[in-house]
VEXFIZA-45075 format. One record per atom (N, C-alpha, C, O): residue number from 0; residue in one letter; atom name; x negated, y, z negated. Coordinates in steps of 0.001 Angstrom, whole numbers, padded with zeros to 6 digits, always signed. Atoms other than C-alpha are relative to their C-alpha. Example, Ala and Ser with C-alpha at 12.3 -4.5 7.8 and 13.67 -1.06 7.14 Angstrom:
<atoms>
atom n->0&res->a&atom->N&u->-000890&v->-001190&w->+000000
atom n->0&res->a&atom->CA&u->-012300&v->-004500&w->-007800
atom n->0&res->a&atom->C&u->-000900&v->+001200&w->+000000
atom n->0&res->a&atom->O&u->-001936&v->+001181&w->-000665
atom n->1&res->s&atom->N&u->+000820&v->-001190&w->+000060
atom n->1&res->s&atom->CA&u->-013670&v->-001060&w->-007140
atom n->1&res->s&atom->C&u->+000770&v->+001090&w->-000730
atom n->1&res->s&atom->O&u->+000261&v->+002198&w->-000899
</atoms>
This chain:
<atoms>
atom n->0&res->m&atom->N&u->+001429&v->-000294&w->-000959
atom n->0&res->m&atom->CA&u->+028006&v->+017264&w->-004636
atom n->0&res->m&atom->C&u->+001257&v->+001091&w->+001264
atom n->0&res->m&atom->O&u->+002377&v->+001097&w->+001775
atom n->1&res->g&atom->N&u->-000111&v->-000539&w->-001113
atom n->1&res->g&atom->CA&u->+027394&v->+020044&w->-002422
atom n->1&res->g&atom->C&u->-000681&v->-000388&w->+000852
atom n->1&res->g&atom->O&u->-000927&v->-001593&w->+000907
atom n->2&res->y&atom->N&u->+000578&v->-000347&w->-002070
atom n->2&res->y&atom->CA&u->+025668&v->+020789&w->+001331
atom n->2&res->y&atom->C&u->-001175&v->-000562&w->-000375
atom n->2&res->y&atom->O&u->-001517&v->-001710&w->-000091
atom n->3&res->y&atom->N&u->+001275&v->+000025&w->+000598
atom n->3&res->y&atom->CA&u->+022604&v->+020974&w->-000264
atom n->3&res->y&atom->C&u->-000659&v->-001269&w->-000934
atom n->3&res->y&atom->O&u->-001841&v->-001286&w->-001276
atom n->4&res->a&atom->N&u->+000014&v->+000841&w->+000638
atom n->4&res->a&atom->CA&u->+023015&v->+017709&w->-002215
atom n->4&res->a&atom->C&u->-000819&v->-000812&w->+000603
atom n->4&res->a&atom->O&u->-001823&v->-001282&w->+000068
atom n->5&res->c&atom->N&u->-000183&v->+000888&w->-001034
atom n->5&res->c&atom->CA&u->+022727&v->+015794&w->+000521
atom n->5&res->c&atom->C&u->-001077&v->-000713&w->+000752
atom n->5&res->c&atom->O&u->-001152&v->-001891&w->+001102
atom n->6&res->i&atom->N&u->+000861&v->-000228&w->-000985
atom n->6&res->i&atom->CA&u->+019353&v->+017087&w->+002540
atom n->6&res->i&atom->C&u->-001336&v->-000342&w->-001217
atom n->6&res->i&atom->O&u->-001724&v->-000289&w->-002384
atom n->7&res->d&atom->N&u->+000937&v->+001057&w->+000025
atom n->7&res->d&atom->CA&u->+016912&v->+015449&w->+002193
atom n->7&res->d&atom->C&u->-001662&v->+001193&w->-000049
atom n->7&res->d&atom->O&u->-001619&v->+002166&w->+000704
atom n->8&res->r&atom->N&u->+000406&v->-000987&w->+000235
atom n->8&res->r&atom->CA&u->+013650&v->+017454&w->+001102
atom n->8&res->r&atom->C&u->-001156&v->+000049&w->-000408
atom n->8&res->r&atom->O&u->-001543&v->+000891&w->-001218
atom n->9&res->s&atom->N&u->+000575&v->+001402&w->+000497
atom n->9&res->s&atom->CA&u->+011071&v->+015038&w->+000792
atom n->9&res->s&atom->C&u->-001396&v->+001095&w->+001073
atom n->9&res->s&atom->O&u->-002558&v->+001367&w->+000770
atom n->10&res->w&atom->N&u->+001514&v->-000445&w->-000893
atom n->10&res->w&atom->CA&u->+009038&v->+016973&w->+004108
atom n->10&res->w&atom->C&u->-000903&v->+000927&w->-000993
atom n->10&res->w&atom->O&u->-002128&v->+001018&w->-000918
atom n->11&res->n&atom->N&u->+000982&v->-000862&w->+000430
atom n->11&res->n&atom->CA&u->+008062&v->+019498&w->+001651
atom n->11&res->n&atom->C&u->-000994&v->-000516&w->-001089
atom n->11&res->n&atom->O&u->-001565&v->+000330&w->-001778
atom n->12&res->d&atom->N&u->+000735&v->+000161&w->+001206
atom n->12&res->d&atom->CA&u->+006192&v->+018062&w->-000762
atom n->12&res->d&atom->C&u->-001678&v->-001204&w->+000247
atom n->12&res->d&atom->O&u->-001989&v->-002384&w->+000407
atom n->13&res->p&atom->N&u->+001288&v->+000787&w->-000228
atom n->13&res->p&atom->CA&u->+002580&v->+017562&w->-000424
atom n->13&res->p&atom->C&u->-000843&v->-001002&w->+000144
atom n->13&res->p&atom->O&u->-001776&v->-001291&w->+000894
atom n->14&res->l&atom->N&u->+001138&v->+001401&w->+000115
atom n->14&res->l&atom->CA&u->+001331&v->+014549&w->-001589
atom n->14&res->l&atom->C&u->+000861&v->-001347&w->+000761
atom n->14&res->l&atom->O&u->+000506&v->-002524&w->+000688
atom n->15&res->r&atom->N&u->-000605&v->+000861&w->-001034
atom n->15&res->r&atom->CA&u->+004042&v->+012879&w->+000960
atom n->15&res->r&atom->C&u->-000931&v->-000123&w->+000971
atom n->15&res->r&atom->O&u->-001487&v->-001171&w->+001297
atom n->16&res->l&atom->N&u->+001088&v->-001231&w->-001137
atom n->16&res->l&atom->CA&u->+001881&v->+014899&w->+003459
atom n->16&res->l&atom->C&u->-000596&v->-000349&w->-000236
atom n->16&res->l&atom->O&u->-000096&v->-001457&w->-000042
atom n->17&res->a&atom->N&u->+001322&v->+000736&w->+000663
atom n->17&res->a&atom->CA&u->-000923&v->+013599&w->+002211
atom n->17&res->a&atom->C&u->-000107&v->-001710&w->-000229
atom n->17&res->a&atom->O&u->-001092&v->-002447&w->-000201
atom n->18&res->r&atom->N&u->+000707&v->+001524&w->+000224
atom n->18&res->r&atom->CA&u->-000071&v->+010031&w->+001484
atom n->18&res->r&atom->C&u->+000418&v->-001151&w->+001901
atom n->18&res->r&atom->O&u->-000099&v->-002146&w->+002410
atom n->19&res->k&atom->N&u->+001078&v->+000582&w->-001686
atom n->19&res->k&atom->CA&u->+001013&v->+009703&w->+005659
atom n->19&res->k&atom->C&u->-001012&v->+000627&w->+000850
atom n->19&res->k&atom->O&u->-001320&v->-000175&w->+001731
atom n->20&res->e&atom->N&u->+000730&v->-000338&w->-000089
atom n->20&res->e&atom->CA&u->-001244&v->+011545&w->+006682
atom n->20&res->e&atom->C&u->-001940&v->-001702&w->+000180
atom n->20&res->e&atom->O&u->-002897&v->-002039&w->+000877
atom n->21&res->n&atom->N&u->+001316&v->+000636&w->+001508
atom n->21&res->n&atom->CA&u->-003877&v->+008957&w->+004334
atom n->21&res->n&atom->C&u->+000209&v->-001511&w->+001998
atom n->21&res->n&atom->O&u->-000478&v->-001578&w->+003017
atom n->22&res->m&atom->N&u->-000247&v->-000123&w->-000169
atom n->22&res->m&atom->CA&u->-001859&v->+006566&w->+005925
atom n->22&res->m&atom->C&u->-000188&v->-000499&w->+001613
atom n->22&res->m&atom->O&u->-000119&v->-001653&w->+002037
atom n->23&res->s&atom->N&u->+000261&v->+000810&w->-002166
atom n->23&res->s&atom->CA&u->-002609&v->+006694&w->+010579
atom n->23&res->s&atom->C&u->-001289&v->-000049&w->-000219
atom n->23&res->s&atom->O&u->-001926&v->-000324&w->+000798
atom n->24&res->k&atom->N&u->+001406&v->-000167&w->-000053
atom n->24&res->k&atom->CA&u->-006153&v->+007034&w->+009125
atom n->24&res->k&atom->C&u->-000452&v->-001466&w->-000212
atom n->24&res->k&atom->O&u->-001227&v->-001717&w->-001134
atom n->25&res->h&atom->N&u->+000230&v->+000862&w->+000723
atom n->25&res->h&atom->CA&u->-006122&v->+003175&w->+009475
atom n->25&res->h&atom->C&u->-001394&v->-000281&w->-000054
atom n->25&res->h&atom->O&u->-002192&v->+000294&w->+000686
atom n->26&res->t&atom->N&u->+001676&v->-000349&w->-000634
atom n->26&res->t&atom->CA&u->-009641&v->+002093&w->+008928
atom n->26&res->t&atom->C&u->-000108&v->-001499&w->-000886
atom n->26&res->t&atom->O&u->-000427&v->-001332&w->-002063
atom n->27&res->c&atom->N&u->+000483&v->+000879&w->+000496
atom n->27&res->c&atom->CA&u->-009916&v->-002276&w->+008138
atom n->27&res->c&atom->C&u->-000901&v->-000647&w->+001598
atom n->27&res->c&atom->O&u->-000885&v->-000677&w->+002828
atom n->28&res->s&atom->N&u->+001265&v->+000615&w->-000099
atom n->28&res->s&atom->CA&u->-012902&v->-004034&w->+008383
atom n->28&res->s&atom->C&u->-000288&v->-001518&w->+000148
atom n->28&res->s&atom->O&u->-001171&v->-001734&w->-000682
atom n->29&res->g&atom->N&u->+000819&v->+001191&w->+000163
atom n->29&res->g&atom->CA&u->-013754&v->-007736&w->+008913
atom n->29&res->g&atom->C&u->+001738&v->-000475&w->+000931
atom n->29&res->g&atom->O&u->+002381&v->+000104&w->+001807
atom n->30&res->n&atom->N&u->-000884&v->+001171&w->-000418
atom n->30&res->n&atom->CA&u->-010879&v->-010923&w->+009363
atom n->30&res->n&atom->C&u->+001237&v->+001179&w->-000996
atom n->30&res->n&atom->O&u->+001169&v->+001694&w->-002112
atom n->31&res->h&atom->N&u->-001157&v->-001197&w->-000067
atom n->31&res->h&atom->CA&u->-007367&v->-008517&w->+009624
atom n->31&res->h&atom->C&u->+000623&v->-001186&w->-001070
atom n->31&res->h&atom->O&u->+000537&v->-001117&w->-002296
atom n->32&res->e&atom->N&u->-000530&v->+001175&w->+000185
atom n->32&res->e&atom->CA&u->-005623&v->-011883&w->+009076
atom n->32&res->e&atom->C&u->+000344&v->-000984&w->-001495
atom n->32&res->e&atom->O&u->+001171&v->-001855&w->-001766
atom n->33&res->g&atom->N&u->-000138&v->+000203&w->+001541
atom n->33&res->g&atom->CA&u->-005951&v->-012581&w->+005501
atom n->33&res->g&atom->C&u->+000894&v->+000924&w->-001118
atom n->33&res->g&atom->O&u->+001519&v->+000512&w->-002095
atom n->34&res->h&atom->N&u->-000627&v->-001174&w->-000127
atom n->34&res->h&atom->CA&u->-004592&v->-009082&w->+005002
atom n->34&res->h&atom->C&u->+001926&v->-000155&w->-001068
atom n->34&res->h&atom->O&u->+003010&v->-000542&w->-000631
atom n->35&res->l&atom->N&u->-001196&v->-000596&w->+000296
atom n->35&res->l&atom->CA&u->-001637&v->-008420&w->+003015
atom n->35&res->l&atom->C&u->+000833&v->+000574&w->+000748
atom n->35&res->l&atom->O&u->+001914&v->-000010&w->+000662
atom n->36&res->c&atom->N&u->-000570&v->-000746&w->-001386
atom n->36&res->c&atom->CA&u->-000194&v->-006093&w->+005964
atom n->36&res->c&atom->C&u->+000588&v->-001121&w->+000423
atom n->36&res->c&atom->O&u->+001794&v->-001360&w->+000357
atom n->37&res->v&atom->N&u->-001212&v->+001048&w->-001140
atom n->37&res->v&atom->CA&u->+000281&v->-009360&w->+008214
atom n->37&res->v&atom->C&u->+000300&v->-000452&w->-000907
atom n->37&res->v&atom->O&u->+001528&v->-000385&w->-000969
atom n->38&res->l&atom->N&u->-001079&v->+001437&w->+000624
atom n->38&res->l&atom->CA&u->+001122&v->-011882&w->+005564
atom n->38&res->l&atom->C&u->+001141&v->+000537&w->-000421
atom n->38&res->l&atom->O&u->+001837&v->-000236&w->-001080
atom n->39&res->a&atom->N&u->-001199&v->-000525&w->+000213
atom n->39&res->a&atom->CA&u->+003938&v->-009604&w->+005117
atom n->39&res->a&atom->C&u->+000929&v->+000114&w->+000946
atom n->39&res->a&atom->O&u->+002113&v->-000223&w->+000910
atom n->40&res->s&atom->N&u->-000456&v->+000314&w->-001132
atom n->40&res->s&atom->CA&u->+004287&v->-008970&w->+008619
atom n->40&res->s&atom->C&u->+000739&v->-001493&w->+000720
atom n->40&res->s&atom->O&u->+001389&v->-001479&w->+001766
atom n->41&res->k&atom->N&u->-000077&v->+001774&w->-000472
atom n->41&res->k&atom->CA&u->+004939&v->-012959&w->+009324
atom n->41&res->k&atom->C&u->+001119&v->-000486&w->-001377
atom n->41&res->k&atom->O&u->+001537&v->-001636&w->-001505
atom n->42&res->d&atom->N&u->-001084&v->+000499&w->+001087
atom n->42&res->d&atom->CA&u->+007448&v->-012921&w->+006020
atom n->42&res->d&atom->C&u->-000954&v->-001004&w->-001442
atom n->42&res->d&atom->O&u->-000351&v->-001743&w->-002220
atom n->43&res->q&atom->N&u->+000068&v->+001619&w->+000268
atom n->43&res->q&atom->CA&u->+005114&v->-015345&w->+004273
atom n->43&res->q&atom->C&u->-000328&v->+001391&w->-001648
atom n->43&res->q&atom->O&u->-001394&v->+001970&w->-001856
atom n->44&res->f&atom->N&u->+000193&v->-000166&w->+001394
atom n->44&res->f&atom->CA&u->+005697&v->-013671&w->+000511
atom n->44&res->f&atom->C&u->-000515&v->-000699&w->-000992
atom n->44&res->f&atom->O&u->-001624&v->-000398&w->-001434
atom n->45&res->e&atom->N&u->+000710&v->+000911&w->+000656
atom n->45&res->e&atom->CA&u->+005325&v->-016517&w->-001738
atom n->45&res->e&atom->C&u->-001529&v->-000104&w->+000073
atom n->45&res->e&atom->O&u->-002215&v->-000257&w->-000937
atom n->46&res->v&atom->N&u->+001598&v->-000383&w->+000453
atom n->46&res->v&atom->CA&u->+001582&v->-016129&w->-000596
atom n->46&res->v&atom->C&u->-000521&v->+001371&w->-000605
atom n->46&res->v&atom->O&u->-001630&v->+001763&w->-000970
atom n->47&res->i&atom->N&u->+000693&v->-001321&w->-000132
atom n->47&res->i&atom->CA&u->+001472&v->-012944&w->-001026
atom n->47&res->i&atom->C&u->+000555&v->+000792&w->-001705
atom n->47&res->i&atom->O&u->+000561&v->+001969&w->-002067
atom n->48&res->k&atom->N&u->-000363&v->+000209&w->+000997
atom n->48&res->k&atom->CA&u->+002832&v->-013743&w->-004496
atom n->48&res->k&atom->C&u->-001456&v->+000498&w->-000358
atom n->48&res->k&atom->O&u->-002018&v->+001577&w->-000547
atom n->49&res->g&atom->N&u->+000641&v->+000858&w->+000588
atom n->49&res->g&atom->CA&u->+000334&v->-015785&w->-005437
atom n->49&res->g&atom->C&u->-002098&v->+000951&w->+000088
atom n->49&res->g&atom->O&u->-002979&v->+000793&w->-000758
atom n->50&res->l&atom->N&u->+000075&v->-001674&w->-000030
atom n->50&res->l&atom->CA&u->-001921&v->-012387&w->-004153
atom n->50&res->l&atom->C&u->-000720&v->+000387&w->-001026
atom n->50&res->l&atom->O&u->-001859&v->+000433&w->-001492
atom n->51&res->a&atom->N&u->-000179&v->-001558&w->+001674
atom n->51&res->a&atom->CA&u->-001287&v->-010165&w->-007034
atom n->51&res->a&atom->C&u->+000602&v->-000005&w->-001000
atom n->51&res->a&atom->O&u->+001166&v->+000900&w->-001616
atom n->52&res->k&atom->N&u->-000768&v->+000246&w->+001213
atom n->52&res->k&atom->CA&u->-000089&v->-011999&w->-009522
atom n->52&res->k&atom->C&u->-001030&v->+000721&w->-001404
atom n->52&res->k&atom->O&u->-000575&v->+000564&w->-002536
atom n->53&res->q&atom->N&u->+000130&v->-000574&w->+001115
atom n->53&res->q&atom->CA&u->-002749&v->-009860&w->-011862
atom n->53&res->q&atom->C&u->-001568&v->+001329&w->+001040
atom n->53&res->q&atom->O&u->-002758&v->+001638&w->+000977
atom n->54&res->p&atom->N&u->+000909&v->-001544&w->-000590
atom n->54&res->p&atom->CA&u->-003813&v->-006696&w->-009354
atom n->54&res->p&atom->C&u->-001273&v->+000826&w->+000479
atom n->54&res->p&atom->O&u->-001118&v->+001132&w->+001661
atom n->55&res->e&atom->N&u->+001966&v->-000642&w->+000646
atom n->55&res->e&atom->CA&u->-007457&v->-005072&w->-009693
atom n->55&res->e&atom->C&u->+000024&v->+000630&w->+001519
atom n->55&res->e&atom->O&u->-001071&v->+001122&w->+001794
atom n->56&res->f&atom->N&u->+000667&v->-001438&w->-000809
atom n->56&res->f&atom->CA&u->-007230&v->-002904&w->-006415
atom n->56&res->f&atom->C&u->+000968&v->+000177&w->+000751
atom n->56&res->f&atom->O&u->+001608&v->-000803&w->+001134
atom n->57&res->i&atom->N&u->-000566&v->+000242&w->-000616
atom n->57&res->i&atom->CA&u->-005232&v->-001238&w->-004518
atom n->57&res->i&atom->C&u->-000149&v->+000345&w->+002339
atom n->57&res->i&atom->O&u->-001242&v->+000766&w->+002719
atom n->58&res->c&atom->N&u->+000089&v->-000573&w->-001879
atom n->58&res->c&atom->CA&u->-005052&v->-000410&w->+000116
atom n->58&res->c&atom->C&u->+000426&v->+001456&w->-000134
atom n->58&res->c&atom->O&u->+001513&v->+001920&w->-000479
atom n->59&res->f&atom->N&u->-000252&v->-001561&w->-000631
atom n->59&res->f&atom->CA&u->-005189&v->+003040&w->+000871
atom n->59&res->f&atom->C&u->+000520&v->+000205&w->+000675
atom n->59&res->f&atom->O&u->+001101&v->+001289&w->+000740
atom n->60&res->n&atom->N&u->-001144&v->-000168&w->-000783
atom n->60&res->n&atom->CA&u->-003419&v->+002384&w->+003325
atom n->60&res->n&atom->C&u->+001191&v->+000463&w->-000047
atom n->60&res->n&atom->O&u->+001852&v->+001501&w->-000051
atom n->61&res->c&atom->N&u->-001773&v->+000554&w->+000164
atom n->61&res->c&atom->CA&u->-000372&v->+000584&w->+003063
atom n->61&res->c&atom->C&u->+001028&v->+000247&w->-001761
atom n->61&res->c&atom->O&u->+002239&v->+000261&w->-001981
atom n->62&res->g&atom->N&u->-001208&v->+000085&w->+001458
atom n->62&res->g&atom->CA&u->+000319&v->+000947&w->-001337
atom n->62&res->g&atom->C&u->-000567&v->-001174&w->-000725
atom n->62&res->g&atom->O&u->-000884&v->-001295&w->-001908
atom n->63&res->r&atom->N&u->-000215&v->+001547&w->+000962
atom n->63&res->r&atom->CA&u->-000106&v->-002982&w->-001580
atom n->63&res->r&atom->C&u->-001082&v->-000327&w->-000833
atom n->63&res->r&atom->O&u->-002269&v->-000254&w->-000517
atom n->64&res->v&atom->N&u->+001205&v->+000663&w->+001566
atom n->64&res->v&atom->CA&u->-001939&v->-004331&w->-005042
atom n->64&res->v&atom->C&u->-000226&v->-001450&w->+000332
atom n->64&res->v&atom->O&u->+000733&v->-002165&w->+000620
atom n->65&res->a&atom->N&u->-000052&v->+000976&w->-000100
atom n->65&res->a&atom->CA&u->-003625&v->-007325&w->-004644
atom n->65&res->a&atom->C&u->-001414&v->-000433&w->-001305
atom n->65&res->a&atom->O&u->-001940&v->+000530&w->-001865
atom n->66&res->d&atom->N&u->+000629&v->+000247&w->+000449
atom n->66&res->d&atom->CA&u->-006094&v->-009253&w->-006715
atom n->66&res->d&atom->C&u->-001689&v->+000341&w->+000364
atom n->66&res->d&atom->O&u->-002474&v->+001132&w->-000158
atom n->67&res->e&atom->N&u->+001079&v->+000066&w->-001136
atom n->67&res->e&atom->CA&u->-008969&v->-009637&w->-004448
atom n->67&res->e&atom->C&u->-000438&v->+001230&w->+001336
atom n->67&res->e&atom->O&u->+000335&v->+001383&w->+002282
atom n->68&res->a&atom->N&u->+000438&v->-001556&w->-000822
atom n->68&res->a&atom->CA&u->-010659&v->-006355&w->-002353
atom n->68&res->a&atom->C&u->+000443&v->-001042&w->+001574
atom n->68&res->a&atom->O&u->+001334&v->-000610&w->+002305
atom n->69&res->k&atom->N&u->-000159&v->+001002&w->-001398
atom n->69&res->k&atom->CA&u->-010468&v->-009158&w->+000822
atom n->69&res->k&atom->C&u->+001619&v->+000174&w->-000035
atom n->69&res->k&atom->O&u->+002112&v->-000610&w->+000777
atom n->70&res->s&atom->N&u->-001459&v->+001009&w->-000277
atom n->70&res->s&atom->CA&u->-006563&v->-009347&w->+000499
atom n->70&res->s&atom->C&u->+000131&v->+001827&w->+000350
atom n->70&res->s&atom->O&u->+001353&v->+001941&w->+000252
atom n->71&res->l&atom->N&u->+000305&v->-001770&w->-000402
atom n->71&res->l&atom->CA&u->-006930&v->-005219&w->+001375
atom n->71&res->l&atom->C&u->-000341&v->+000381&w->+001246
atom n->71&res->l&atom->O&u->-001198&v->-000296&w->+001814
atom n->72&res->c&atom->N&u->+000725&v->-000410&w->-001506
atom n->72&res->c&atom->CA&u->-007502&v->-003454&w->+004717
atom n->72&res->c&atom->C&u->-001078&v->+001356&w->-000983
atom n->72&res->c&atom->O&u->-002221&v->+001737&w->-000729
atom n->73&res->n&atom->N&u->+000656&v->-001799&w->-000115
atom n->73&res->n&atom->CA&u->-008469&v->+000053&w->+002933
atom n->73&res->n&atom->C&u->-000124&v->-000611&w->-001686
atom n->73&res->n&atom->O&u->+000466&v->+000121&w->-002481
atom n->74&res->p&atom->N&u->+000298&v->+000083&w->+001945
atom n->74&res->p&atom->CA&u->-009439&v->-001630&w->-001204
atom n->74&res->p&atom->C&u->-000347&v->+001298&w->-000901
atom n->74&res->p&atom->O&u->-001323&v->+002049&w->-000887
atom n->75&res->m&atom->N&u->+001641&v->-001014&w->+001220
atom n->75&res->m&atom->CA&u->-010344&v->+000661&w->-004053
atom n->75&res->m&atom->C&u->+000734&v->-000156&w->-001113
atom n->75&res->m&atom->O&u->+001914&v->+000119&w->-001333
atom n->76&res->p&atom->N&u->-000661&v->-000093&w->+001844
atom n->76&res->p&atom->CA&u->-009914&v->+000049&w->-007796
atom n->76&res->p&atom->C&u->+000683&v->+000836&w->-000077
atom n->76&res->p&atom->O&u->+000711&v->+001991&w->+000349
atom n->77&res->l&atom->N&u->-001378&v->-001207&w->+000268
atom n->77&res->l&atom->CA&u->-006590&v->+000822&w->-009358
atom n->77&res->l&atom->C&u->-001324&v->+000813&w->-000985
atom n->77&res->l&atom->O&u->-001716&v->+001937&w->-000672
atom n->78&res->g&atom->N&u->+000218&v->-000664&w->+000941
atom n->78&res->g&atom->CA&u->-008773&v->+001451&w->-012613
atom n->78&res->g&atom->C&u->-000796&v->-001125&w->-001140
atom n->78&res->g&atom->O&u->-001293&v->-002226&w->-000904
atom n->79&res->t&atom->N&u->+000527&v->+001482&w->+000566
atom n->79&res->t&atom->CA&u->-010001&v->-000460&w->-015505
atom n->79&res->t&atom->C&u->+000746&v->+001132&w->-001883
atom n->79&res->t&atom->O&u->+000297&v->+000952&w->-003016
atom n->80&res->g&atom->N&u->-001012&v->+000134&w->+000480
atom n->80&res->g&atom->CA&u->-006880&v->+001743&w->-017400
atom n->80&res->g&atom->C&u->+001295&v->-000537&w->-000405
atom n->80&res->g&atom->O&u->+002284&v->+000193&w->-000336
atom n->81&res->r&atom->N&u->-001536&v->+000298&w->-000486
atom n->81&res->r&atom->CA&u->-003965&v->-000159&w->-017688
atom n->81&res->r&atom->C&u->-000394&v->-001061&w->-001723
atom n->81&res->r&atom->O&u->-001408&v->-001688&w->-002030
atom n->82&res->p&atom->N&u->-000185&v->+000735&w->+001339
atom n->82&res->p&atom->CA&u->-002876&v->-001740&w->-021511
atom n->82&res->p&atom->C&u->-000846&v->-001511&w->+000090
atom n->82&res->p&atom->O&u->-000842&v->-002278&w->-000873
</atoms>
């Protein structure tokens, strides 16, 4: 393995830059306390498992998925193309 194989080339990935930009523009309305990000920061992973059994929404800020929009800060529907 050469020297250049170890270099992180993600700095020029435009999608990574877009994701970072979107995540930095955090928008959260309502009670933040029940959101998955807060639950994760409190190590409540068993609760998170219960809230993400059949995810229908994804958080535009952090990429977490949940069954209900109310569990996320900035939710958007995953779509209907699932098998």
